[in-house]
VMD Tcl script that builds the backbone (N, CA, C; Angstrom):
set m [mol new atoms 306]
animate dup $m
set s [atomselect $m all]
$s set {name element resname resid chain x y z} {
  {N N UNK 1 A 0.828 -1.189 0.040}
  {CA C UNK 1 A -0.025 0.034 -0.029}
  {C C UNK 1 A 0.887 1.293 -0.004}
  {N N UNK 2 A 0.271 2.373 -0.185}
  {CA C UNK 2 A 1.021 3.587 -0.146}
  {C C UNK 2 A 1.323 4.096 1.229}
  {N N UNK 3 A 2.363 4.820 1.350}
  {CA C UNK 3 A 2.819 5.238 2.683}
  {C C UNK 3 A 1.684 6.138 3.367}
  {N N UNK 4 A 0.946 6.837 2.570}
  {CA C UNK 4 A -0.108 7.609 3.101}
  {C C UNK 4 A -1.175 6.783 3.834}
  {N N UNK 5 A -1.391 5.676 3.409}
  {CA C UNK 5 A -2.391 4.721 4.048}
  {C C UNK 5 A -1.949 4.344 5.388}
  {N N UNK 6 A -0.651 3.990 5.393}
  {CA C UNK 6 A 0.009 3.553 6.696}
  {C C UNK 6 A 0.096 4.664 7.622}
  {N N UNK 7 A 0.325 5.969 7.082}
  {CA C UNK 7 A 0.390 7.060 7.983}
  {C C UNK 7 A -0.934 7.344 8.688}
  {N N UNK 8 A -2.036 7.231 7.941}
  {CA C UNK 8 A -3.348 7.518 8.562}
  {C C UNK 8 A -3.676 6.443 9.617}
  {N N UNK 9 A -3.419 5.171 9.271}
  {CA C UNK 9 A -3.671 4.018 10.151}
  {C C UNK 9 A -2.798 4.105 11.396}
  {N N UNK 10 A -1.563 4.496 11.219}
  {CA C UNK 10 A -0.664 4.563 12.415}
  {C C UNK 10 A -1.165 5.767 13.333}
  {N N UNK 11 A -1.578 6.891 12.803}
  {CA C UNK 11 A -2.043 7.962 13.516}
  {C C UNK 11 A -3.297 7.509 14.473}
  {N N UNK 12 A -4.140 6.666 13.877}
  {CA C UNK 12 A -5.263 6.094 14.597}
  {C C UNK 12 A -4.757 5.262 15.788}
  {N N UNK 13 A -3.793 4.380 15.450}
  {CA C UNK 13 A -3.302 3.456 16.461}
  {C C UNK 13 A -2.498 4.210 17.642}
  {N N UNK 14 A -1.872 5.257 17.297}
  {CA C UNK 14 A -1.123 6.032 18.363}
  {C C UNK 14 A -2.103 6.812 19.186}
  {N N UNK 15 A -3.274 7.254 18.599}
  {CA C UNK 15 A -4.235 7.927 19.340}
  {C C UNK 15 A -4.969 6.976 20.230}
  {N N UNK 16 A -5.176 5.703 19.771}
  {CA C UNK 16 A -5.860 4.736 20.595}
  {C C UNK 16 A -5.005 4.320 21.742}
  {N N UNK 17 A -3.626 4.476 21.646}
  {CA C UNK 17 A -2.778 4.256 22.802}
  {C C UNK 17 A -2.660 5.406 23.733}
  {N N UNK 18 A -3.331 6.519 23.470}
  {CA C UNK 18 A -3.291 7.631 24.246}
  {C C UNK 18 A -2.099 8.607 23.945}
  {N N UNK 19 A -1.478 8.439 22.885}
  {CA C UNK 19 A -0.338 9.290 22.526}
  {C C UNK 19 A -0.714 10.448 21.662}
  {N N UNK 20 A -0.107 11.527 21.786}
  {CA C UNK 20 A -0.297 12.728 20.856}
  {C C UNK 20 A 0.594 12.497 19.708}
  {N N UNK 21 A 0.086 12.571 18.520}
  {CA C UNK 21 A 0.790 12.431 17.315}
  {C C UNK 21 A 0.263 13.355 16.238}
  {N N UNK 22 A 1.116 14.076 15.460}
  {CA C UNK 22 A 0.742 14.954 14.426}
  {C C UNK 22 A 1.445 14.489 13.174}
  {N N UNK 23 A 0.684 14.652 12.064}
  {CA C UNK 23 A 1.268 14.242 10.745}
  {C C UNK 23 A 1.602 15.500 9.985}
  {N N UNK 24 A 2.543 15.341 8.987}
  {CA C UNK 24 A 2.973 16.280 8.015}
  {C C UNK 24 A 3.303 17.625 8.711}
  {N N UNK 25 A 4.072 17.497 9.928}
  {CA C UNK 25 A 4.548 18.624 10.646}
  {C C UNK 25 A 5.621 19.435 9.788}
  {N N UNK 26 A 5.386 20.632 9.538}
  {CA C UNK 26 A 6.288 21.481 8.730}
  {C C UNK 26 A 7.529 21.886 9.552}
  {N N UNK 27 A 8.669 21.769 8.928}
  {CA C UNK 27 A 9.962 22.289 9.371}
  {C C UNK 27 A 10.415 23.354 8.456}
  {N N UNK 28 A 10.554 24.618 8.964}
  {CA C UNK 28 A 11.103 25.761 8.121}
  {C C UNK 28 A 12.597 25.597 7.988}
  {N N UNK 29 A 13.010 26.035 6.755}
  {CA C UNK 29 A 14.352 25.825 6.527}
  {C C UNK 29 A 14.946 27.257 6.148}
  {N N UNK 30 A 16.208 27.568 6.672}
  {CA C UNK 30 A 16.726 28.759 6.246}
  {C C UNK 30 A 18.191 28.481 5.959}
  {N N UNK 31 A 18.810 29.393 5.152}
  {CA C UNK 31 A 20.137 29.203 4.710}
  {C C UNK 31 A 20.884 30.469 5.152}
  {N N UNK 32 A 21.919 30.296 5.995}
  {CA C UNK 32 A 22.721 31.474 6.393}
  {C C UNK 32 A 21.870 32.530 6.947}
  {N N UNK 33 A 20.808 32.224 7.749}
  {CA C UNK 33 A 19.904 33.081 8.429}
  {C C UNK 33 A 18.788 33.625 7.492}
  {N N UNK 34 A 18.718 33.161 6.253}
  {CA C UNK 34 A 17.718 33.689 5.304}
  {C C UNK 34 A 16.733 32.569 5.173}
  {N N UNK 35 A 15.429 32.806 5.437}
  {CA C UNK 35 A 14.421 31.866 5.263}
  {C C UNK 35 A 14.315 31.425 3.774}
  {N N UNK 36 A 14.117 30.168 3.539}
  {CA C UNK 36 A 13.886 29.736 2.186}
  {C C UNK 36 A 12.383 29.454 2.043}
  {N N UNK 37 A 11.938 29.479 0.833}
  {CA C UNK 37 A 10.514 29.318 0.586}
  {C C UNK 37 A 10.282 27.741 0.373}
  {N N UNK 38 A 11.049 26.983 1.119}
  {CA C UNK 38 A 10.977 25.522 1.043}
  {C C UNK 38 A 10.800 24.955 2.477}
  {N N UNK 39 A 9.857 24.110 2.484}
  {CA C UNK 39 A 9.649 23.430 3.799}
  {C C UNK 39 A 9.806 21.931 3.780}
  {N N UNK 40 A 10.184 21.281 4.818}
  {CA C UNK 40 A 10.260 19.822 4.980}
  {C C UNK 40 A 9.089 19.487 5.759}
  {N N UNK 41 A 8.613 18.278 5.565}
  {CA C UNK 41 A 7.465 17.881 6.343}
  {C C UNK 41 A 7.765 16.436 7.012}
  {N N UNK 42 A 7.600 16.406 8.239}
  {CA C UNK 42 A 7.885 15.083 8.981}
  {C C UNK 42 A 6.581 14.264 8.750}
  {N N UNK 43 A 6.776 13.064 8.492}
  {CA C UNK 43 A 5.668 12.094 8.361}
  {C C UNK 43 A 4.763 12.131 9.589}
  {N N UNK 44 A 5.400 11.770 10.775}
  {CA C UNK 44 A 4.673 11.838 12.010}
  {C C UNK 44 A 5.661 12.204 13.164}
  {N N UNK 45 A 5.164 13.030 14.058}
  {CA C UNK 45 A 5.911 13.316 15.207}
  {C C UNK 45 A 5.006 12.882 16.490}
  {N N UNK 46 A 5.604 12.074 17.230}
  {CA C UNK 46 A 4.857 11.545 18.497}
  {C C UNK 46 A 5.355 12.240 19.806}
  {N N UNK 47 A 4.294 12.704 20.552}
  {CA C UNK 47 A 4.594 13.383 21.789}
  {C C UNK 47 A 5.612 14.544 21.730}
  {N N UNK 48 A 5.667 15.138 20.585}
  {CA C UNK 48 A 6.680 16.223 20.253}
  {C C UNK 48 A 8.083 15.755 20.567}
  {N N UNK 49 A 8.329 14.526 20.401}
  {CA C UNK 49 A 9.739 14.044 20.723}
  {C C UNK 49 A 10.315 13.045 19.675}
  {N N UNK 50 A 9.440 12.222 19.196}
  {CA C UNK 50 A 9.999 11.093 18.338}
  {C C UNK 50 A 9.540 11.339 16.931}
  {N N UNK 51 A 10.367 11.264 16.014}
  {CA C UNK 51 A 10.070 11.585 14.552}
  {C C UNK 51 A 9.840 10.176 13.854}
  {N N UNK 52 A 8.779 9.923 13.230}
  {CA C UNK 52 A 8.563 8.703 12.539}
  {C C UNK 52 A 8.606 8.965 11.043}
  {N N UNK 53 A 9.590 8.369 10.306}
  {CA C UNK 53 A 9.688 8.442 8.917}
  {C C UNK 53 A 9.203 7.135 8.335}
  {N N UNK 54 A 8.113 7.193 7.562}
  {CA C UNK 54 A 7.434 5.984 6.976}
  {C C UNK 54 A 7.887 5.705 5.564}
  {N N UNK 55 A 8.129 4.416 5.392}
  {CA C UNK 55 A 8.447 4.007 3.979}
  {C C UNK 55 A 7.736 2.709 3.702}
  {N N UNK 56 A 7.520 2.450 2.406}
  {CA C UNK 56 A 7.059 1.192 1.915}
  {C C UNK 56 A 7.798 0.818 0.667}
  {N N UNK 57 A 9.034 0.323 0.989}
  {CA C UNK 57 A 10.063 0.114 -0.113}
  {C C UNK 57 A 10.514 -1.333 0.021}
  {N N UNK 58 A 11.064 -1.740 -1.020}
  {CA C UNK 58 A 11.679 -3.103 -1.066}
  {C C UNK 58 A 12.835 -3.291 -0.080}
  {N N UNK 59 A 13.592 -2.252 0.039}
  {CA C UNK 59 A 14.867 -2.289 1.008}
  {C C UNK 59 A 15.110 -0.873 1.422}
  {N N UNK 60 A 15.368 -0.707 2.672}
  {CA C UNK 60 A 15.841 0.612 3.234}
  {C C UNK 60 A 17.240 0.775 2.732}
  {N N UNK 61 A 17.452 2.020 2.243}
  {CA C UNK 61 A 18.777 2.452 1.726}
  {C C UNK 61 A 19.402 3.426 2.608}
  {N N UNK 62 A 20.721 3.634 2.490}
  {CA C UNK 62 A 21.400 4.596 3.327}
  {C C UNK 62 A 20.767 6.033 3.256}
  {N N UNK 63 A 20.275 6.434 2.039}
  {CA C UNK 63 A 19.636 7.684 1.919}
  {C C UNK 63 A 18.390 7.836 2.725}
  {N N UNK 64 A 17.756 6.732 3.071}
  {CA C UNK 64 A 16.546 6.837 4.050}
  {C C UNK 64 A 16.955 7.277 5.382}
  {N N UNK 65 A 18.059 6.634 5.828}
  {CA C UNK 65 A 18.610 6.944 7.185}
  {C C UNK 65 A 19.102 8.423 7.165}
  {N N UNK 66 A 19.740 8.813 6.174}
  {CA C UNK 66 A 20.278 10.267 6.049}
  {C C UNK 66 A 19.114 11.156 6.039}
  {N N UNK 67 A 18.019 10.799 5.440}
  {CA C UNK 67 A 16.789 11.716 5.380}
  {C C UNK 67 A 16.329 11.885 6.794}
  {N N UNK 68 A 16.170 10.835 7.544}
  {CA C UNK 68 A 15.653 10.834 8.891}
  {C C UNK 68 A 16.640 11.639 9.808}
  {N N UNK 69 A 17.903 11.425 9.721}
  {CA C UNK 69 A 18.892 12.063 10.477}
  {C C UNK 69 A 18.874 13.591 10.273}
  {N N UNK 70 A 18.662 13.982 8.984}
  {CA C UNK 70 A 18.530 15.434 8.553}
  {C C UNK 70 A 17.258 15.979 9.268}
  {N N UNK 71 A 16.166 15.255 9.197}
  {CA C UNK 71 A 14.874 15.711 9.875}
  {C C UNK 71 A 15.136 15.909 11.317}
  {N N UNK 72 A 15.816 14.979 11.981}
  {CA C UNK 72 A 16.092 15.116 13.478}
  {C C UNK 72 A 16.893 16.349 13.734}
  {N N UNK 73 A 17.892 16.552 13.019}
  {CA C UNK 73 A 18.703 17.653 13.251}
  {C C UNK 73 A 17.986 19.047 12.990}
  {N N UNK 74 A 17.206 19.131 11.895}
  {CA C UNK 74 A 16.491 20.332 11.660}
  {C C UNK 74 A 15.386 20.555 12.662}
  {N N UNK 75 A 14.751 19.547 13.072}
  {CA C UNK 75 A 13.654 19.607 14.065}
  {C C UNK 75 A 14.132 19.669 15.491}
  {N N UNK 76 A 15.400 19.557 15.723}
  {CA C UNK 76 A 16.010 19.589 17.022}
  {C C UNK 76 A 15.469 18.483 17.964}
  {N N UNK 77 A 15.377 17.265 17.363}
  {CA C UNK 77 A 14.856 16.079 18.140}
  {C C UNK 77 A 15.952 15.113 18.179}
  {N N UNK 78 A 15.926 14.119 19.192}
  {CA C UNK 78 A 16.980 13.220 19.349}
  {C C UNK 78 A 16.693 11.830 18.844}
  {N N UNK 79 A 15.417 11.491 18.760}
  {CA C UNK 79 A 15.035 10.031 18.428}
  {C C UNK 79 A 14.089 9.959 17.260}
  {N N UNK 80 A 14.470 9.120 16.307}
  {CA C UNK 80 A 13.591 8.844 15.233}
  {C C UNK 80 A 13.413 7.322 14.944}
  {N N UNK 81 A 12.321 7.001 14.322}
  {CA C UNK 81 A 12.222 5.595 13.965}
  {C C UNK 81 A 11.873 5.578 12.414}
  {N N UNK 82 A 12.648 4.760 11.720}
  {CA C UNK 82 A 12.499 4.625 10.286}
  {C C UNK 82 A 11.734 3.320 10.155}
  {N N UNK 83 A 10.505 3.438 9.621}
  {CA C UNK 83 A 9.539 2.308 9.643}
  {C C UNK 83 A 9.307 1.883 8.215}
  {N N UNK 84 A 9.650 0.753 7.764}
  {CA C UNK 84 A 9.328 0.189 6.422}
  {C C UNK 84 A 8.256 -0.883 6.604}
  {N N UNK 85 A 7.145 -0.530 5.956}
  {CA C UNK 85 A 5.873 -1.365 6.003}
  {C C UNK 85 A 5.971 -2.539 5.019}
  {N N UNK 86 A 6.885 -2.430 4.087}
  {CA C UNK 86 A 7.042 -3.551 3.016}
  {C C UNK 86 A 7.995 -4.668 3.364}
  {N N UNK 87 A 7.641 -5.254 4.647}
  {CA C UNK 87 A 8.461 -6.379 5.038}
  {C C UNK 87 A 7.470 -7.443 5.572}
  {N N UNK 88 A 7.991 -8.696 5.741}
  {CA C UNK 88 A 7.096 -9.685 6.194}
  {C C UNK 88 A 6.801 -9.637 7.716}
  {N N UNK 89 A 7.892 -9.202 8.446}
  {CA C UNK 89 A 7.704 -9.172 9.963}
  {C C UNK 89 A 8.172 -7.691 10.302}
  {N N UNK 90 A 7.264 -6.787 10.532}
  {CA C UNK 90 A 7.493 -5.415 10.751}
  {C C UNK 90 A 8.315 -5.159 12.131}
  {N N UNK 91 A 7.935 -6.018 13.174}
  {CA C UNK 91 A 8.650 -5.872 14.374}
  {C C UNK 91 A 10.054 -6.265 14.386}
  {N N UNK 92 A 10.312 -7.308 13.521}
  {CA C UNK 92 A 11.692 -7.734 13.454}
  {C C UNK 92 A 12.523 -6.992 12.352}
  {N N UNK 93 A 12.006 -6.778 11.244}
  {CA C UNK 93 A 12.747 -6.139 10.145}
  {C C UNK 93 A 12.280 -4.742 9.713}
  {N N UNK 94 A 11.235 -4.296 10.170}
  {CA C UNK 94 A 10.695 -3.073 9.619}
  {C C UNK 94 A 10.888 -1.776 10.388}
  {N N UNK 95 A 11.493 -1.835 11.591}
  {CA C UNK 95 A 11.606 -0.663 12.386}
  {C C UNK 95 A 13.151 -0.538 12.774}
  {N N UNK 96 A 13.670 0.609 12.390}
  {CA C UNK 96 A 14.990 0.945 12.678}
  {C C UNK 96 A 15.105 2.252 13.422}
  {N N UNK 97 A 15.896 2.200 14.556}
  {CA C UNK 97 A 16.011 3.324 15.503}
  {C C UNK 97 A 17.195 4.258 15.079}
  {N N UNK 98 A 16.915 5.543 14.939}
  {CA C UNK 98 A 18.031 6.420 14.603}
  {C C UNK 98 A 18.093 7.519 15.675}
  {N N UNK 99 A 19.365 7.806 16.242}
  {CA C UNK 99 A 19.536 8.759 17.251}
  {C C UNK 99 A 20.440 9.835 16.800}
  {N N UNK 100 A 20.007 11.095 17.067}
  {CA C UNK 100 A 20.874 12.273 16.751}
  {C C UNK 100 A 21.209 12.805 18.041}
  {N N UNK 101 A 22.563 12.846 18.136}
  {CA C UNK 101 A 23.242 13.362 19.357}
  {C C UNK 101 A 23.356 14.859 19.284}
  {N N UNK 102 A 22.588 15.537 20.097}
  {CA C UNK 102 A 22.611 16.969 20.083}
  {C C UNK 102 A 23.846 17.563 20.794}
}
mol reanalyze $m
mol bondsrecalc $m
mol representation Tube
mol addrep $m
């Protein structure tokens, strides 16, 4: 399925667990102190602390980890989960933890 389907379903599950989660959170970008007219969007942010980057790909690539690492840095967050829904066992193979040391 498309990542957007998993995103909506995951938001429902997080809410059912009593967690606050927002989707498509905008991160403003500036260069050398000048705001750019480009924004990044986090797939999901949980409890204003954990960034979830959702994928539905055959294989996670280094660029996916770099993308999440960049989002963590720009959002000033420490913990992210890279979640790939296109696996047989999501708990074993589909969730990767990424930590940004501030």
